[in-house]
N, C-alpha and C positions, 0 to 999 in steps of 0.2 A: 941651177936655180940661184938667184941672188941671195936668198936667205939661207942661213945655215940649217934651218929646219927642213925636214923632208915632209912634204905635204902629200897626203893620200886622198884621193877622191873616193868618198864612200857614199853609198846610197844615192847614186846619181838618179836613179829612177825607182820610185816605189809605185808599183802599179796596182791600182784598185779598180775592180770592174763592177760597174752597175749596168746590168743589161736591161733593166726595166725599173723605173722609179718606184713602182709599188710592189715589186717582187722581193721576196726574201733572199737571203744569201744563196748563191749558187756557184758551182764551179764553172770556170770559163770553158767554152767548147774549144775544139781545135781551131775553128775559124776565128774566134775571138782572140785566142792566144796568138795566132798569126798576126793579127792587127797590132797587138801590143808589141810583138817582137819587131815589126816593121818600124813602129814609132821609136822604140828603144834604140835601134840601129842608127836612126837619123838624128837623135837628140844627143848633144854632147855638152859637157860642162863648159860654160862660156869662159873664154880667155879673160875677159874683164873681171869676172868673179874670182878667178884664180889669182890674178895680179892684185886685186883689191881685197882679197880674203873675205869675200862676201858669201855668207851662208843664208839659206832661206828655203821656202817651200812655195810652190805654185800648184794649186789644184784647179783642174780644168774639167768642166762638164761640156760634152760635145756630142755631135752626131755627124754623120757623113752625108755629103751631097752625093747625087747620083754619079758624078764624075770622079769620086774618090777623094775629093778635097774635104778638109775638116771645117765644120761650121761650129764655132765656139758659142756656147749657150750661156755659160756662167763661169766666173773666175773668182778664186780666193788666193791671196798672195801675201807674203810677209815682206817682200822687197819689190819696189816698183820697177827697178831695172831688170830683175829676173823675170818679172811678169812680162815685160815688153819683149825680152829675148824669147821666152817660151811661145808667146802669141806669134811672133814673127816666124819662128821655126815651124810651128804647127801649120800656119797658113800657107807655107811654102811646100809642105809635104803633099805627095800624091800617093795615097795608099792603094795597093791592089786589094780590092774588096772581095772576099769570098761570098758565096751565096748565103742569103738569109741574114744579113746584118743591117740592111737598110731599115730606117725608122727607129732603130734602137738608140738609146742614150747611154753614153759611156762616161766614166769619170776616171781621170788619171791624175796622180799626184807626183810631181817632180820634186825630189828633195836634193838640194845642193848643199853639201857639207864638206868642209875641209877639216882634216884632223892632223894636228901636228905631233 
């Protein structure tokens, strides 16, 4: 690295599951856990954010289309560039959907933090 500081990427993904807007807290089923693992494997800390030392959080509420692609319903973000990156990455993903997940609404929070 150009800087003398060693940067560690922490908390790349903080996953929060909402299986139903009106349901109380519940544990993720194996199927839902599989979905989040697939997303986590495909989402990486963006290079521009590492280089520019950008930190931030993007929270996305979404559901799945029948073909496994993500349909974004709502976004909250602290950095416009991170938001654009997350939206771009999510819309490119094709998730292998297990049985029983259609129609459910999910929420995932991506936390991008550099620690020196």
